[in-house]
VEXNU-840104 format. One record per residue (C-alpha): residue number from 1; residue in one letter; x, y, z. Coordinates in nm, 2 decimals. Each point is the difference from the previous one (the first is absolute). Example, Ala and Ser with C-alpha at 12.3 -4.5 7.8 and 13.67 -1.06 7.14 Angstrom:
# VEXNU-840104
1  A  1.23  -0.45  0.78
2  S  0.14  0.34  -0.07
END
This chain:
# VEXNU-840104
1  M  0.00  0.00  0.00
2  K  0.10  0.37  -0.03
3  A  0.10  0.18  0.31
4  A  0.21  0.30  0.12
5  V  0.27  -0.15  0.23
6  L  0.19  0.22  0.25
7  E  0.34  -0.17  -0.01
8  A  0.20  0.25  0.20
9  V  -0.03  0.36  0.12
10  K  -0.14  0.21  -0.29
11  K  0.04  -0.30  -0.24
12  I  -0.33  -0.12  -0.15
13  A  -0.01  -0.25  -0.29
14  V  -0.32  -0.07  -0.19
15  R  0.02  -0.37  -0.07
16  H  -0.22  -0.23  -0.20
17  D  0.13  -0.33  0.15
18  V  -0.11  0.03  0.36
19  A  -0.17  -0.32  0.12
20  P  -0.37  0.04  0.09
21  P  -0.04  -0.02  0.38
22  Q  -0.13  -0.32  0.16
23  I  -0.30  0.04  0.23
24  G  -0.08  -0.17  0.32
25  P  -0.34  -0.14  0.11
26  R  -0.12  0.33  0.14
27  D  0.16  0.22  -0.27
28  V  -0.14  0.17  -0.31
29  L  0.19  0.06  -0.32
30  V  -0.09  0.35  -0.13
31  R  0.05  0.12  -0.36
32  A  0.12  0.36  0.05
33  K  -0.20  0.26  -0.19
34  A  0.11  0.33  0.18
35  C  0.26  0.07  0.26
36  G  0.08  0.35  0.13
37  I  0.35  0.13  0.05
38  C  0.04  0.13  0.35
39  G  0.26  0.21  0.19
40  T  0.07  -0.32  0.20
41  D  0.10  -0.16  -0.33
42  V  0.26  0.27  -0.04
43  H  0.14  -0.07  0.35
44  I  0.02  -0.37  -0.08
45  W  0.16  0.08  -0.34
46  E  0.26  0.21  0.18
47  G  0.07  -0.28  0.25
48  D  -0.10  0.19  0.32
49  F  -0.34  -0.16  0.08
50  F  -0.03  -0.38  0.05
51  P  0.25  -0.08  -0.29
52  T  0.01  -0.36  -0.10
53  F  0.15  -0.12  -0.32
54  P  -0.12  -0.13  -0.24
55  L  -0.35  0.14  0.05
56  I  -0.30  0.08  -0.23
57  P  -0.14  0.32  0.15
58  G  -0.35  0.14  -0.03
59  H  -0.25  0.01  0.29
60  E  -0.29  0.21  -0.14
61  L  -0.16  -0.29  -0.19
62  A  -0.32  -0.08  -0.17
63  G  -0.06  -0.29  -0.24
64  E  -0.19  -0.31  -0.09
65  V  0.01  -0.34  0.17
66  A  0.19  -0.25  -0.22
67  A  0.00  -0.30  0.24
68  V  -0.10  -0.08  0.36
69  G  0.15  -0.24  0.25
70  D  -0.18  -0.32  0.10
71  E  -0.13  0.14  0.33
72  V  -0.11  0.34  -0.13
73  E  -0.37  0.07  0.02
74  G  -0.19  0.30  -0.13
75  L  0.23  0.08  -0.28
76  R  0.03  -0.14  -0.35
77  P  0.19  0.06  -0.32
78  G  -0.13  0.31  -0.18
79  D  -0.08  0.19  0.32
80  R  0.12  0.36  -0.01
81  V  0.19  0.07  0.33
82  M  0.20  0.27  0.17
83  V  0.27  -0.12  0.23
84  D  0.09  0.10  0.36
85  P  0.37  -0.05  -0.01
86  T  0.05  -0.04  0.38
87  V  0.08  -0.35  0.11
88  T  -0.01  -0.06  0.37
89  C  0.04  -0.31  0.23
90  E  -0.32  0.07  0.21
91  E  0.19  -0.17  0.29
92  C  0.26  0.24  0.14
93  H  -0.05  0.26  0.28
94  F  -0.09  0.29  -0.24
95  C  -0.24  -0.20  -0.21
96  M  -0.18  -0.12  0.31
97  I  -0.05  0.36  0.12
98  N  -0.13  0.11  -0.35
99  R  0.31  0.18  -0.11
100  Q  0.07  -0.22  -0.30
101  N  0.21  0.26  -0.17
102  H  0.26  -0.06  0.26
103  C  -0.01  -0.38  -0.03
104  L  0.33  -0.15  0.11
105  K  0.00  -0.21  -0.32
106  W  -0.14  0.29  -0.22
107  N  0.03  -0.05  -0.37
108  A  -0.15  0.17  -0.30
109  V  -0.07  -0.09  -0.36
110  G  0.24  0.21  -0.21
111  V  0.21  0.11  0.30
112  T  0.15  -0.31  0.16
113  R  -0.14  -0.26  -0.24
114  D  -0.07  0.01  -0.37
115  G  -0.27  0.24  -0.11
116  G  -0.20  0.16  -0.28
117  F  0.25  0.11  -0.26
118  A  -0.04  -0.34  -0.15
119  E  -0.26  -0.18  -0.22
120  L  -0.08  -0.24  0.29
121  V  0.01  0.05  0.37
122  R  -0.04  -0.25  0.29
123  V  -0.21  0.15  0.29
124  P  -0.19  -0.14  0.30
125  A  -0.37  -0.05  -0.09
126  K  -0.11  0.19  0.31
127  N  0.18  0.31  -0.14
128  C  -0.22  0.01  -0.31
129  Y  -0.31  0.23  -0.02
130  R  -0.23  -0.05  -0.29
131  F  -0.14  0.30  -0.19
132  E  -0.22  0.07  -0.30
133  R  -0.10  0.36  -0.02
134  V  0.34  0.17  -0.05
135  S  0.28  -0.04  -0.25
136  F  0.33  -0.19  0.07
137  S  0.18  0.33  0.01
138  E  -0.24  0.14  0.26
139  A  0.02  -0.32  0.20
140  A  0.38  0.02  0.02
141  F  -0.05  0.33  0.19
142  C  -0.16  -0.19  0.29
143  E  0.34  -0.08  0.16
144  P  0.11  0.37  0.04
145  L  -0.36  0.09  0.10
146  A  0.00  -0.27  0.26
147  C  0.33  0.15  0.14
148  V  -0.17  0.34  0.00
149  V  -0.30  -0.13  0.19
150  F  0.23  -0.14  0.26
151  G  0.18  0.33  0.02
152  Q  -0.33  0.18  0.04
153  D  -0.09  -0.24  0.28
154  R  0.33  0.09  0.17
155  A  -0.05  0.37  -0.04
156  R  -0.35  -0.01  0.15
157  I  -0.15  0.28  -0.22
158  E  -0.31  0.13  0.17
159  I  -0.31  0.16  -0.15
160  G  0.06  0.37  -0.05
161  S  0.38  -0.03  0.00
162  E  0.24  0.22  -0.20
163  V  0.25  -0.22  -0.18
164  L  0.32  0.09  -0.19
165  V  0.14  -0.24  -0.26
166  L  0.36  0.05  -0.11
167  G  0.05  -0.14  -0.35
168  A  -0.27  -0.04  -0.27
169  G  0.12  -0.31  -0.17
170  P  -0.21  -0.31  0.00
171  I  0.03  -0.06  0.37
172  G  -0.07  0.36  0.09
173  Q  -0.31  -0.01  -0.23
174  L  -0.12  -0.31  0.18
175  H  0.05  0.16  0.34
176  L  -0.18  0.31  -0.12
177  Q  -0.31  -0.20  -0.10
178  A  0.02  -0.23  0.30
179  S  0.02  0.29  0.24
180  L  -0.32  0.15  -0.15
181  A  -0.17  -0.34  0.02
182  N  0.10  -0.01  0.37
183  G  -0.18  0.33  0.06
184  A  0.28  0.26  -0.02
185  A  -0.15  0.35  -0.04
186  A  0.29  0.13  -0.20
187  V  0.30  -0.16  -0.17
188  T  0.29  0.21  -0.12
189  V  0.25  -0.16  -0.25
190  V  0.36  0.12  -0.06
191  D  0.22  -0.09  -0.29
192  V  0.27  0.14  -0.23
193  V  -0.18  -0.09  -0.32
194  E  -0.30  0.20  -0.11
195  S  -0.16  -0.28  -0.21
196  K  -0.01  -0.22  0.31
197  L  -0.17  0.28  0.20
198  D  -0.25  0.04  -0.28
199  L  -0.09  -0.37  0.04
200  A  -0.03  0.05  0.38
201  R  -0.26  0.27  -0.07
202  Q  -0.19  -0.25  -0.21
203  H  0.01  -0.25  0.28
204  G  -0.15  0.26  0.25
205  A  0.29  0.18  0.16
206  T  -0.12  0.30  0.19
207  E  0.33  0.19  -0.06
208  V  0.30  -0.08  -0.22
209  V  0.34  0.16  0.07
210  L  0.31  0.01  -0.22
211  A  0.30  -0.07  0.22
212  D  0.24  0.29  -0.03
213  N  0.18  0.25  0.23
214  A  -0.33  0.14  0.12
215  L  -0.15  -0.34  0.10
216  Q  0.01  0.07  0.37
217  A  -0.19  0.33  -0.04
218  K  -0.26  -0.16  -0.23
219  L  -0.08  -0.28  0.24
220  K  -0.01  0.23  0.29
221  K  -0.27  0.20  -0.18
222  I  -0.20  -0.31  -0.07
223  A  0.03  -0.15  0.35
224  P  0.12  0.27  0.25
225  Y  0.02  -0.26  0.29
226  G  0.12  -0.28  -0.21
227  F  -0.16  -0.32  -0.14
228  D  -0.16  -0.28  0.21
229  V  0.18  -0.26  -0.21
230  V  0.30  0.04  -0.23
231  I  0.08  -0.29  -0.24
232  D  0.33  -0.03  -0.17
233  A  -0.04  -0.18  -0.33
234  T  0.34  0.11  -0.15
235  G  0.24  -0.24  0.17
236  I  0.26  0.29  0.01
237  A  0.16  0.03  0.34
238  R  0.06  0.38  -0.03
239  V  -0.37  0.05  -0.07
240  L  -0.09  -0.19  0.31
241  G  0.24  0.19  0.22
242  D  -0.12  0.34  -0.13
243  S  -0.37  -0.08  0.03
244  V  -0.05  -0.10  0.36
245  Q  -0.06  0.37  0.06
246  Y  -0.33  -0.01  -0.19
247  V  -0.16  -0.24  0.26
248  K  -0.25  0.17  0.23
249  N  0.07  -0.04  0.37
250  G  -0.14  -0.34  0.11
251  G  0.00  -0.11  -0.37
252  R  0.15  -0.30  -0.18
253  Y  0.27  -0.04  -0.27
254  L  -0.03  -0.32  -0.22
255  V  0.34  -0.11  -0.14
256  F  -0.13  -0.18  -0.30
257  G  0.25  0.06  -0.28
258  V  0.29  -0.25  0.00
259  C  0.33  0.17  0.07
260  G  0.33  -0.19  -0.05
261  P  0.10  -0.21  0.30
262  Q  0.31  0.23  0.06
263  D  -0.19  0.33  -0.02
264  K  -0.01  0.21  0.32
265  V  -0.21  0.30  0.11
266  E  0.05  0.23  0.29
267  I  -0.30  0.07  0.22
268  S  -0.01  0.17  0.34
269  P  -0.12  -0.24  0.27
270  F  -0.10  0.31  0.20
271  E  -0.23  0.10  -0.28
272  I  -0.17  -0.34  -0.01
273  Y  -0.04  0.02  0.38
274  R  -0.11  0.36  0.02
275  R  -0.24  -0.01  -0.29
276  D  -0.15  -0.34  0.08
277  L  0.09  -0.14  -0.34
278  E  -0.05  -0.36  -0.13
279  I  0.24  -0.12  -0.26
280  I  -0.14  -0.32  -0.16
281  G  0.15  -0.26  -0.23
282  S  -0.20  -0.22  -0.24
283  F  0.16  -0.31  -0.15
284  A  -0.16  -0.20  -0.28
285  I  -0.35  -0.15  0.05
286  R  -0.19  -0.14  0.29
287  R  -0.31  -0.18  -0.14
288  T  -0.13  0.31  -0.17
289  Y  -0.04  -0.15  -0.35
290  D  -0.37  -0.06  0.02
291  R  -0.08  0.35  0.11
292  A  0.23  0.16  -0.26
293  F  -0.17  -0.19  -0.28
294  K  -0.34  0.10  0.12
295  L  0.11  0.37  0.00
296  M  0.11  -0.05  -0.36
297  E  -0.28  -0.21  -0.13
298  R  -0.27  0.22  0.15
299  G  0.16  0.32  -0.13
300  A  0.10  0.16  0.33
301  I  0.35  0.01  -0.13
302  D  0.08  0.04  -0.37
303  V  0.33  -0.14  -0.13
304  R  -0.08  0.03  -0.37
305  K  0.20  0.33  -0.05
306  L  0.30  -0.13  0.19
307  L  0.15  -0.22  -0.27
308  S  0.23  0.19  -0.22
309  E  0.16  -0.28  -0.20
310  A  -0.04  -0.37  -0.06
311  M  0.32  -0.16  -0.13
312  P  0.12  -0.34  -0.10
313  V  0.23  -0.18  0.24
314  E  0.29  0.06  -0.23
315  E  -0.02  0.37  0.10
316  L  0.00  -0.06  0.38
317  P  0.36  0.14  0.03
318  R  -0.12  0.33  -0.16
319  G  -0.29  0.01  0.24
320  L  0.22  -0.05  0.30
321  E  0.23  0.28  -0.12
322  M  -0.30  0.23  -0.05
323  M  -0.11  -0.08  0.36
324  K  0.35  0.06  0.13
325  R  0.03  0.34  -0.18
326  G  -0.35  0.11  0.09
327  T  -0.10  0.04  -0.36
328  A  -0.29  -0.24  0.00
329  P  -0.32  0.22  -0.03
330  M  -0.21  -0.25  0.19
331  K  -0.01  -0.38  0.05
332  L  0.19  -0.22  -0.24
333  Q  -0.11  -0.36  -0.06
334  V  0.14  -0.30  -0.17
335  V  -0.26  -0.18  -0.21
336  F  -0.01  -0.34  -0.17
END
């Protein structure tokens, strides 16, 4: 079969001789149709996030069931499915206290085991969610949306909140819509690209702000006392360090964008203490796939304008370079 194989740091080979995966009794073989390129894929490609070689990356996956294991019930060949990539043991301390994203044997399709930048993918049957009403490209957005839903849970956005989203890429656009669905009274979005801010307006942003030397004054005018919740969707450490100031006293800062593991920020512990701040992390997914899909399927969150390019797997290296340089207008997907 054809697959993009990460053979070493920044070395991807598109091969046509990869053996199809063998499935176990509780597995499903999925024929990939669409798989998103994520910032995490860039970190994997650069060797600083769960690097294992060789690896077929790709964890934002939707496709068609090609075969099912002997013990699989409720799925059959031809079913259209989206795939929750998270694979957990359901036996360790963290699984038993419902924190599966911290499973001591945590694995993920396309991160620590072969994933969706291949014609065929082996996944646990329990990780497959059938769908009918959306396209494969839309269904592949369920993974980032499920991450956003978990982040929103962590941020505890209350009805009537004022929210600031930093970064208007695909993740920022999802957080904007999810914040409104959660009852935020106003959502302000910041970015350095006008076209992304235009899209944020279309998705319901109350205010959009171009990031420049006057950013602090602009945000102070919008929210004189600060924002109840600030969400970083940039993954840029400098942005995080500079933007804690925009949190209202007693408010929350959600660290959602994925910075590099060696990145550092400088924050005053006295400021956290004196201003009653909460700084919150959000890693991966914690059983939020079903809710994410319902938000998409019922139209509460619209992902249709977030896909900027669908490319063949042969162009994956170009897509990763675009993600690295920040030149991807919106989401890039590999399609088969």
